[in-house]
N, CA and C atoms as a LAMMPS dump frame, in Angstrom:
ITEM: TIMESTEP
0
ITEM: NUMBER OF ATOMS
177
ITEM: BOX BOUNDS ff ff ff
-5.0000000000000000e+02 5.0000000000000000e+02
-5.0000000000000000e+02 5.0000000000000000e+02
-5.0000000000000000e+02 5.0000000000000000e+02
ITEM: ATOMS id mol type element x y z
1 1 1 N -79.142 -19.584 208.012
2 1 2 C -80.149 -19.812 209.029
3 1 3 C -81.557 -19.62 208.467
4 2 1 N -81.684 -18.766 207.451
5 2 2 C -82.987 -18.537 206.844
6 2 3 C -83.53 -19.778 206.153
7 3 1 N -82.624 -20.6 205.625
8 3 2 C -83.072 -21.818 204.942
9 3 3 C -83.685 -22.799 205.925
10 4 1 N -83.211 -22.806 207.17
11 4 2 C -83.786 -23.695 208.175
12 4 3 C -85.227 -23.295 208.491
13 5 1 N -85.457 -21.997 208.635
14 5 2 C -86.812 -21.492 208.863
15 5 3 C -87.719 -21.862 207.691
16 6 1 N -87.203 -21.735 206.473
17 6 2 C -87.981 -22.068 205.275
18 6 3 C -88.36 -23.542 205.247
19 7 1 N -87.429 -24.398 205.604
20 7 2 C -87.702 -25.841 205.614
21 7 3 C -88.752 -26.181 206.672
22 8 1 N -88.656 -25.559 207.826
23 8 2 C -89.631 -25.813 208.898
24 8 3 C -91.017 -25.359 208.463
25 9 1 N -91.12 -24.17 207.891
26 9 2 C -92.421 -23.668 207.419
27 9 3 C -92.964 -24.564 206.321
28 10 1 N -92.117 -25.006 205.41
29 10 2 C -92.562 -25.896 204.34
30 10 3 C -93.114 -27.201 204.912
31 11 1 N -92.398 -27.794 205.862
32 11 2 C -92.847 -29.054 206.473
33 11 3 C -94.178 -28.855 207.197
34 12 1 N -94.329 -27.753 207.912
35 12 2 C -95.585 -27.482 208.611
36 12 3 C -96.727 -27.244 207.629
37 13 1 N -96.444 -26.58 206.513
38 13 2 C -97.471 -26.363 205.494
39 13 3 C -97.92 -27.684 204.875
40 14 1 N -96.983 -28.567 204.582
41 14 2 C -97.33 -29.882 204.028
42 14 3 C -98.18 -30.656 205.028
43 15 1 N -97.789 -30.618 206.301
44 15 2 C -98.561 -31.287 207.359
45 15 3 C -99.974 -30.704 207.45
46 16 1 N -100.095 -29.374 207.398
47 16 2 C -101.406 -28.729 207.48
48 16 3 C -102.28 -29.118 206.288
49 17 1 N -101.714 -29.169 205.103
50 17 2 C -102.48 -29.551 203.912
51 17 3 C -102.945 -31.003 204.033
52 18 1 N -102.094 -31.876 204.538
53 18 2 C -102.508 -33.267 204.747
54 18 3 C -103.644 -33.343 205.76
55 19 1 N -103.586 -32.535 206.808
56 19 2 C -104.652 -32.504 207.803
57 19 3 C -105.957 -31.991 207.194
58 20 1 N -105.864 -30.988 206.35
59 20 2 C -107.06 -30.434 205.694
60 20 3 C -107.696 -31.482 204.799
61 21 1 N -106.895 -32.224 204.062
62 21 2 C -107.423 -33.246 203.158
63 21 3 C -108.183 -34.316 203.938
64 22 1 N -107.765 -34.604 205.163
65 22 2 C -108.402 -35.641 205.975
66 22 3 C -109.587 -35.148 206.791
67 23 1 N -110.07 -33.951 206.529
68 23 2 C -111.228 -33.443 207.265
69 23 3 C -112.52 -33.858 206.58
70 24 1 N -113.611 -33.62 207.261
71 24 2 C -114.924 -33.89 206.694
72 24 3 C -115.521 -32.667 206.026
73 25 1 N -114.719 -31.632 205.838
74 25 2 C -115.202 -30.396 205.212
75 25 3 C -115.51 -30.65 203.733
76 26 1 N -116.291 -29.732 203.16
77 26 2 C -116.619 -29.855 201.737
78 26 3 C -115.362 -29.633 200.898
79 27 1 N -115.401 -30.12 199.671
80 27 2 C -114.243 -29.973 198.782
81 27 3 C -113.929 -28.503 198.529
82 28 1 N -114.959 -27.676 198.43
83 28 2 C -114.751 -26.252 198.202
84 28 3 C -113.998 -25.627 199.378
85 29 1 N -114.395 -25.974 200.584
86 29 2 C -113.72 -25.449 201.77
87 29 3 C -112.281 -25.945 201.834
88 30 1 N -112.056 -27.209 201.491
89 30 2 C -110.696 -27.749 201.488
90 30 3 C -109.808 -26.985 200.517
91 31 1 N -110.323 -26.747 199.318
92 31 2 C -109.553 -26.032 198.301
93 31 3 C -109.223 -24.623 198.767
94 32 1 N -110.186 -23.943 199.369
95 32 2 C -109.939 -22.58 199.843
96 32 3 C -108.882 -22.55 200.946
97 33 1 N -108.935 -23.482 201.876
98 33 2 C -107.937 -23.538 202.949
99 33 3 C -106.56 -23.862 202.387
100 34 1 N -106.495 -24.792 201.453
101 34 2 C -105.206 -25.151 200.853
102 34 3 C -104.625 -23.97 200.089
103 35 1 N -105.46 -23.252 199.337
104 35 2 C -104.991 -22.069 198.617
105 35 3 C -104.471 -21.013 199.576
106 36 1 N -105.15 -20.823 200.694
107 36 2 C -104.698 -19.849 201.684
108 36 3 C -103.303 -20.204 202.193
109 37 1 N -103.082 -21.476 202.47
110 37 2 C -101.784 -21.908 202.976
111 37 3 C -100.705 -21.816 201.9
112 38 1 N -101.055 -22.108 200.658
113 38 2 C -100.069 -22.047 199.577
114 38 3 C -99.701 -20.59 199.264
115 39 1 N -100.689 -19.705 199.25
116 39 2 C -100.435 -18.307 198.905
117 39 3 C -99.753 -17.554 200.052
118 40 1 N -100.19 -17.803 201.284
119 40 2 C -99.625 -17.139 202.461
120 40 3 C -99.128 -18.2 203.437
121 41 1 N -97.956 -18.761 203.211
122 41 2 C -97.515 -19.917 203.995
123 41 3 C -97.515 -19.713 205.51
124 42 1 N -96.957 -18.634 206.006
125 42 2 C -96.861 -18.441 207.449
126 42 3 C -98.198 -17.976 208.023
127 43 1 N -98.762 -16.93 207.448
128 43 2 C -100.033 -16.393 207.939
129 43 3 C -101.152 -17.403 207.748
130 44 1 N -101.183 -18.065 206.587
131 44 2 C -102.207 -19.073 206.321
132 44 3 C -102.146 -20.227 207.299
133 45 1 N -100.938 -20.633 207.651
134 45 2 C -100.761 -21.714 208.621
135 45 3 C -101.3 -21.313 209.992
136 46 1 N -101.012 -20.093 210.393
137 46 2 C -101.497 -19.612 211.696
138 46 3 C -103.018 -19.503 211.7
139 47 1 N -103.591 -18.948 210.645
140 47 2 C -105.052 -18.821 210.558
141 47 3 C -105.703 -20.198 210.559
142 48 1 N -105.15 -21.125 209.785
143 48 2 C -105.707 -22.478 209.748
144 48 3 C -105.652 -23.131 211.128
145 49 1 N -104.543 -22.944 211.828
146 49 2 C -104.378 -23.583 213.136
147 49 3 C -105.474 -23.155 214.112
148 50 1 N -105.844 -21.881 214.075
149 50 2 C -106.842 -21.381 215.014
150 50 3 C -108.274 -21.483 214.5
151 51 1 N -108.483 -21.408 213.179
152 51 2 C -109.85 -21.328 212.665
153 51 3 C -110.225 -22.4 211.654
154 52 1 N -109.27 -23.172 211.191
155 52 2 C -109.537 -24.118 210.112
156 52 3 C -110.13 -25.427 210.579
157 53 1 N -110.559 -26.228 209.608
158 53 2 C -111.111 -27.545 209.942
159 53 3 C -110.006 -28.465 210.448
160 54 1 N -110.34 -29.273 211.405
161 54 2 C -109.361 -30.202 211.983
162 54 3 C -109.588 -31.602 211.43
163 55 1 N -108.52 -32.338 211.34
164 55 2 C -108.547 -33.697 210.79
165 55 3 C -109.279 -34.659 211.721
166 56 1 N -109.87 -35.672 211.115
167 56 2 C -110.518 -36.738 211.883
168 56 3 C -109.51 -37.791 212.308
169 57 1 N -108.311 -37.77 211.728
170 57 2 C -107.28 -38.75 212.006
171 57 3 C -106.383 -38.222 213.107
172 58 1 N -106.167 -39.02 214.141
173 58 2 C -105.278 -38.627 215.246
174 58 3 C -104.055 -39.525 215.241
175 59 1 N -102.906 -38.951 215.544
176 59 2 C -101.661 -39.718 215.571
177 59 3 C -101.332 -40.12 216.982
């Protein structure tokens, strides 16, 4: 069951990184947000969701 949680977190992290790349933020800010998500996958994802830059692309 732990592997399912890991796959879900991985998919959400990839989605968050794609959203960060599509923002109008500076490259430095993008790199810092991506590093936060890579280093702290769960906590970084939560912090990004509430405080990070949002994508200009809507699905």
